[in-house]
Steps between C-alpha positions, in 0.01 A plus 500: 500500500492153340344203679636541850749238613321478832177399323684218325639389832154511654332319212474156669352656811255723308402203285425298818273777625324512164442128486373494856243766408415295188438189705273689736283735290227712654214697351408867511518640856552158661876519456575457869780243465665692216476837676628347821808355332564829317487694828724242670759523225498880493564509874785250459657730240508786751237709323437808713122471527266215406127555515248222438127526435515796259201474271385201705791263436769709326852542634710817486874513573701821543874512423694814572803597299836597640381861482177688446599840376268462200189418704391279215284190544468237229238222514561155344201269466450122455177301517458180707176323407440197277213381277220239530656265240604136516871477427629262229868597487622175660788680674616356832400822681151508351209637702401295803158669506246343263342751267744782580829585328738783428400522133599865463846505653421703810716250691789621282412867547495460876829309505674752274394792718613312810841456334518870428399581859775280637758667276379852585498425873857367475646776289287810566685668216238769438389836636138480606246231596390189315156359574442140392131415452363148494139513389214251529207445266623620164299231325165676507494613864645852452760451771694796360201726565457351847859590589463851359178552697678370810742794483790345304597822322474759779606279791839432342521814284554304178587730208540249215381143438667229292362156427581198286334199340655203331400442139524171306609549138769750596853360541573409859654791692439765230262789542217676317325825584309783335392848600129558550237226514665166588206294622126539441207612706309177575122527557232235541137487405197285563202529268175332612258459207141440604231388259214251518588139556298207372492181301757476222232365270304825531753780446224733376360506852838593646759777489808292430779619726757275336433662163511846652822419682661365181416827321650702789819290500554555129408874512728573793796439264384795291593733782869446444481463122263791435499739803865507614771689311685230297833642625402433862480168682197332650365152571146384584472129577192308612632200688197350676153422369278357776130420467255432780416162343702201387217317328507434123138603459474816714547857379649667808346797675840658552852481362802649671803614297830567673805658346783749509574833332860620473653825383817713513331841505257659744277631219485161333411346835199731523398416143514127576274528802250725321503274191443181696199656673356650181539190284369259763200701603389593151540160342306343789227761456478430128401141582264593785750397767694697758873514582629601839872588496732491798825663380786502752816696447809305601868590492581827320749534217860441610675812373879533506608859567749640246795583728455189710491282188833642392649439846372141502628442148848635581539262796367207293742587221794500744389160638420324173632707208260598227133493603175514311350848521234431235316212673128513436267562795317199636122484538532322833432699816743586782423662835843664523299761308354625827847585627594674174185713537643631829865560405723493194653168411533223248424130444742280307499147358791259568540211259391151609616321185321239293243382757125462510316830528399631841167366630563167329522183715839414342653844570810514716724789602856475364741529792775617265317833483556563871845672484383747238173573677653545844777713349243725332305548821812587695636708213193721500574599858869567437432689175216716627673570836875493429725491803602847618 
């Protein structure tokens, strides 16, 4: 099952779809043009059922194999949304929408799954049902959860899920995967420190919220270094410090800290939340201030199931030869995790070569990865549901 000849033949067409999506990026759930084109293409391929509006703007396509003696149903997922970033690639198909670009390669994921869907609809060389899933709002909107809550799993009887993400720094068209935690749980927190504002020349009459906040920021790093098992992974980052004053001579009444906490283990996730609350509240109290914490749990850990990881690796190995089975987990979040909480499955990286990292304004998807990615998607269906 090397790169399928049909994918090589389709490469110019799939590339054209990808670049059209790239030129016309859309955010979160507002992927109306993208979803409309996906649905139109699926219908033109002869896909048996195309349903729009799943999880608000998601698209689901159903492709039946030549037979169905197995009764198996495999779900393949791609994400469709872009990011609020100004593109600086300079390519001739750059974003036409100011302030929005496909800086994470979802245009490539969507195009690769469309290529696989066309191939599967043409050949139907499998015994069972393939469900192709085009999801909105991966970039912080939990579109994966929205599709699950809209009946994705039970409505189509999906038994296994497989997903893919391109990865700069890995040779184009090669693959990397690991069993267990693949992507991190991604939580957010806001800490509002309230003290007593006043004139900067009279700090003794104030409770200096900037000083308190600085102590909290430094102390939060002790949670990872001194509370978390050194053999486990965790990140606490304070990314925003916002006072209620911009004057040079005013001690602010309040300071708001905003940040993220990331982990690869449910127990560590609990420790991070408890630690952020404990450290913030007690340091504030020590200075006579208060700290109100709004901790919001985001995407859960993306966990690759053991058997599904092996299935995904075997197909990747047949497509690309040797693959990396020792890749380190990433501390980025991924809402494919919600699907993997419902059914067994696996998430794999496909190489995007020596390009800017995802979420960078100079990032660009490498179209040479398309044949391998589309072949892997289609290969998962043929391998997990071999023709009777």
